[in-house]
Residue frames as qw, qx, qy, qz and C-alpha x, y, z in Angstrom:
[[0.324, -0.110, -0.666, -0.663, 100.28, 122.98, 105.28],
 [0.456, -0.002, 0.549, -0.700, 96.93, 123.02, 107.00],
 [0.483, 0.234, 0.840, -0.077, 94.09, 120.59, 106.27],
 [0.499, 0.760, 0.233, -0.346, 92.45, 122.88, 103.73],
 [0.186, 0.750, -0.540, -0.334, 95.72, 123.30, 101.81],
 [0.297, -0.219, 0.926, 0.079, 96.26, 119.55, 101.98],
 [0.562, 0.484, 0.634, -0.219, 92.79, 118.94, 100.58],
 [0.428, 0.828, -0.083, -0.352, 93.40, 121.40, 97.73],
 [0.041, -0.592, 0.762, 0.259, 96.74, 119.76, 96.96],
 [0.389, 0.022, 0.921, 0.012, 95.17, 116.31, 96.77],
 [0.543, 0.656, 0.428, -0.301, 92.29, 117.57, 94.67],
 [0.307, 0.794, -0.372, -0.369, 94.81, 118.97, 92.19],
 [0.169, -0.341, 0.911, 0.159, 96.57, 115.59, 92.07],
 [0.493, 0.351, 0.775, -0.181, 93.18, 113.93, 91.51],
 [0.463, 0.781, 0.089, -0.409, 92.38, 116.42, 88.77],
 [0.128, 0.659, -0.658, -0.341, 95.67, 115.71, 86.99],
 [0.296, -0.068, 0.952, 0.039, 95.08, 111.96, 87.20],
 [0.503, 0.544, 0.591, -0.319, 91.49, 112.33, 86.00],
 [0.384, 0.789, -0.185, -0.443, 92.56, 114.46, 83.05],
 [0.005, 0.488, -0.832, -0.263, 95.25, 111.97, 82.06],
 [0.372, 0.149, 0.912, -0.090, 92.83, 109.05, 82.32],
 [0.500, 0.683, 0.340, -0.410, 90.21, 110.93, 80.29],
 [0.270, 0.728, -0.467, -0.423, 92.80, 111.64, 77.60],
 [0.114, -0.300, 0.936, 0.143, 93.89, 108.01, 77.48],
 [0.303, 0.307, 0.895, -0.116, 90.30, 106.78, 77.17],
 [0.308, 0.501, 0.054, -0.807, 88.81, 109.48, 74.94],
 [0.361, 0.283, -0.667, -0.587, 88.71, 107.22, 71.88],
 [0.048, 0.158, 0.976, -0.142, 86.72, 104.54, 73.66],
 [0.244, -0.462, -0.587, -0.618, 83.02, 104.47, 72.83],
 [0.416, -0.360, 0.271, -0.790, 80.52, 106.05, 75.19],
 [0.896, -0.215, -0.023, -0.387, 79.34, 103.44, 77.62],
 [0.734, 0.259, -0.562, 0.281, 82.70, 101.61, 77.71],
 [0.702, -0.634, -0.301, 0.125, 83.37, 100.83, 81.38],
 [0.623, -0.184, -0.069, 0.757, 86.83, 102.41, 81.41],
 [0.101, 0.433, 0.241, 0.862, 85.56, 105.53, 79.68],
 [0.491, -0.708, -0.353, -0.364, 82.77, 105.77, 82.25],
 [0.732, -0.472, -0.251, 0.423, 85.26, 105.28, 85.10],
 [0.430, 0.115, 0.042, 0.894, 87.34, 108.17, 83.75],
 [0.187, -0.591, -0.294, -0.727, 84.25, 110.36, 83.73],
 [0.665, -0.653, -0.357, -0.059, 83.41, 109.35, 87.29],
 [0.657, -0.250, -0.171, 0.691, 86.91, 110.27, 88.48],
 [0.169, 0.324, 0.146, 0.919, 86.51, 113.68, 86.85],
 [0.431, -0.643, -0.357, -0.523, 83.10, 114.18, 88.46],
 [0.724, -0.477, -0.393, 0.305, 84.51, 113.16, 91.85],
 [0.486, -0.110, -0.107, 0.860, 87.08, 115.93, 91.84],
 [0.043, -0.387, -0.273, -0.880, 84.64, 118.51, 90.53],
 [0.542, -0.599, -0.406, -0.427, 81.75, 117.79, 92.90],
 [0.169, 0.356, -0.676, 0.623, 83.75, 116.94, 96.02],
 [0.699, -0.295, 0.179, -0.627, 80.60, 115.43, 97.52],
 [0.959, -0.171, 0.200, -0.110, 80.97, 112.09, 99.25],
 [0.310, 0.780, -0.542, -0.043, 84.62, 112.37, 98.31],
 [0.226, -0.458, 0.848, -0.142, 85.90, 109.53, 100.45],
 [0.703, 0.128, 0.660, -0.230, 83.20, 106.87, 99.94],
 [0.719, 0.671, 0.052, -0.173, 83.02, 107.54, 96.20],
 [0.178, 0.780, -0.599, -0.038, 86.81, 107.72, 96.01],
 [0.478, -0.301, 0.817, -0.121, 87.18, 104.32, 97.70],
 [0.766, 0.362, 0.498, -0.186, 84.73, 102.74, 95.29],
 [0.577, 0.792, -0.156, -0.127, 86.36, 104.24, 92.19],
 [0.030, -0.687, 0.726, -0.011, 89.85, 103.25, 93.29],
 [0.619, -0.092, 0.766, -0.144, 88.67, 99.70, 93.97],
 [0.762, 0.569, 0.264, -0.163, 87.12, 99.53, 90.47],
 [0.360, 0.833, -0.414, -0.073, 90.33, 100.81, 88.93],
 [0.165, -0.566, 0.802, -0.093, 92.60, 98.41, 90.83],
 [0.595, 0.003, 0.780, -0.195, 90.35, 95.37, 90.57],
 [0.699, 0.570, 0.409, -0.141, 88.93, 95.75, 87.06],
 [0.554, 0.814, -0.090, 0.152, 91.45, 97.78, 85.08],
 [0.786, -0.502, 0.121, 0.340, 94.71, 96.53, 86.55],
 [0.652, 0.330, 0.185, 0.657, 96.74, 97.89, 83.61],
 [0.045, 0.776, 0.093, 0.622, 95.76, 101.41, 84.65],
 [0.679, -0.695, -0.224, 0.079, 96.26, 100.93, 88.39],
 [0.692, -0.188, -0.042, 0.696, 99.98, 101.81, 88.32],
 [0.217, 0.484, 0.193, 0.826, 99.07, 105.24, 86.91],
 [0.435, -0.805, -0.324, -0.241, 97.06, 106.12, 90.01],
 [0.136, 0.676, -0.439, 0.576, 99.06, 108.42, 92.33],
 [0.568, -0.149, -0.734, 0.342, 100.20, 106.63, 95.47],
 [0.038, 0.036, -0.399, 0.916, 99.61, 109.79, 97.49],
 [0.552, -0.167, -0.185, -0.796, 95.90, 109.59, 96.67],
 [0.698, -0.183, -0.692, -0.030, 95.73, 106.07, 98.06],
 [0.355, -0.129, -0.588, 0.715, 96.97, 107.52, 101.35],
 [0.201, -0.079, 0.047, -0.975, 94.63, 110.51, 101.08],
 [0.663, -0.206, -0.407, -0.594, 91.55, 108.35, 100.55],
 [0.267, -0.357, 0.763, -0.469, 92.67, 105.91, 103.25],
 [0.824, 0.032, 0.302, -0.478, 90.43, 103.03, 104.32],
 [0.914, 0.153, 0.371, 0.054, 90.50, 100.12, 101.89],
 [0.543, 0.814, -0.176, 0.103, 92.79, 102.10, 99.57],
 [0.283, -0.765, 0.573, -0.078, 95.62, 101.51, 102.04],
 [0.884, -0.052, 0.465, 0.013, 95.63, 97.84, 101.02],
 [0.748, 0.628, 0.077, 0.201, 97.21, 98.89, 97.73],
 [0.067, 0.878, -0.410, 0.236, 100.20, 100.49, 99.52],
 [0.734, 0.115, -0.583, 0.330, 103.25, 98.65, 100.81],
 [0.621, -0.663, -0.311, 0.279, 104.16, 98.80, 104.49],
 [0.519, -0.133, 0.052, 0.843, 107.13, 100.99, 103.57],
 [0.027, 0.462, 0.361, 0.810, 104.90, 103.44, 101.71],
 [0.480, -0.740, -0.435, -0.181, 102.49, 103.61, 104.63],
 [0.643, -0.488, -0.180, 0.562, 105.39, 104.38, 106.97],
 [0.354, 0.078, 0.191, 0.912, 106.62, 107.14, 104.67],
 [0.175, -0.602, -0.424, -0.653, 103.18, 108.69, 104.36],
 [0.581, -0.702, -0.391, 0.130, 102.80, 108.60, 108.14],
 [0.551, -0.287, -0.038, 0.783, 106.09, 110.48, 108.43],
 [0.131, 0.323, 0.334, 0.876, 104.89, 113.06, 105.91],
 [0.377, -0.716, -0.476, -0.346, 101.63, 113.54, 107.81],
 [0.618, -0.598, -0.274, 0.430, 103.54, 114.08, 111.05],
 [0.413, -0.076, 0.131, 0.898, 105.77, 116.66, 109.35],
 [0.058, -0.504, -0.464, -0.726, 102.74, 118.37, 107.79],
 [0.490, -0.740, -0.447, -0.109, 100.87, 118.56, 111.09],
 [0.600, -0.462, -0.155, 0.634, 103.93, 119.80, 112.98],
 [0.271, 0.136, 0.250, 0.920, 104.48, 122.53, 110.38],
 [0.234, -0.639, -0.494, -0.541, 100.80, 123.54, 110.61],
 [0.573, -0.686, -0.386, 0.230, 101.07, 123.84, 114.40],
 [0.482, -0.351, 0.031, 0.802, 104.00, 126.23, 113.91],
 [0.298, 0.818, 0.185, -0.456, 102.00, 128.20, 111.35],
 [0.090, -0.513, 0.645, 0.559, 104.28, 127.10, 108.54],
 [0.831, 0.410, -0.037, -0.373, 103.52, 125.57, 105.17],
 [0.671, -0.296, 0.643, 0.221, 105.24, 122.27, 104.50],
 [0.420, 0.568, -0.521, -0.479, 106.82, 121.89, 101.09],
 [0.928, -0.014, 0.300, -0.220, 105.59, 118.37, 100.28],
 [0.799, 0.542, -0.234, 0.114, 108.13, 117.83, 97.51],
 [0.146, 0.666, -0.603, 0.413, 111.02, 118.71, 99.79],
 [0.627, -0.360, 0.535, -0.436, 109.57, 116.63, 102.62],
 [0.966, 0.206, 0.050, -0.147, 109.17, 113.65, 100.28],
 [0.585, 0.623, -0.459, 0.243, 112.83, 113.92, 99.37],
 [0.129, -0.554, 0.667, -0.481, 113.74, 113.61, 103.07],
 [0.726, -0.137, 0.528, -0.419, 111.42, 110.65, 103.71],
 [0.512, -0.024, 0.799, 0.315, 112.51, 108.76, 100.59],
 [0.104, 0.100, -0.554, -0.820, 110.88, 108.59, 97.18],
 [0.336, 0.477, 0.748, -0.316, 107.09, 108.83, 97.23],
 [0.087, 0.200, 0.557, 0.802, 105.08, 109.72, 94.14]]
């Protein structure tokens, strides 16, 4: 899995999360902070501009303000965004994601595509 494929994979995970959050918040009134956050997550995946800085800020808002929704955020996206988002991962999770990255990069060097689901099964249980 090369970097472009990895980006596309993570954008699809972000899109799925954004859609689920939008569905869960659709009955909230316009202007409600959680409803607005859901819209911002959707816009982030669609625009892909300033992906990392905007992603960090949105994740921080989710984890610090709407703690009930934080467990629904995919752990793999915390690794993908990196930076301050890594503070929300355990040391064990960080180690597992590092192993997955090493496997992904090694496969890319060989011209192969890494099956992330299969690789996750070998490095333990990451979501």
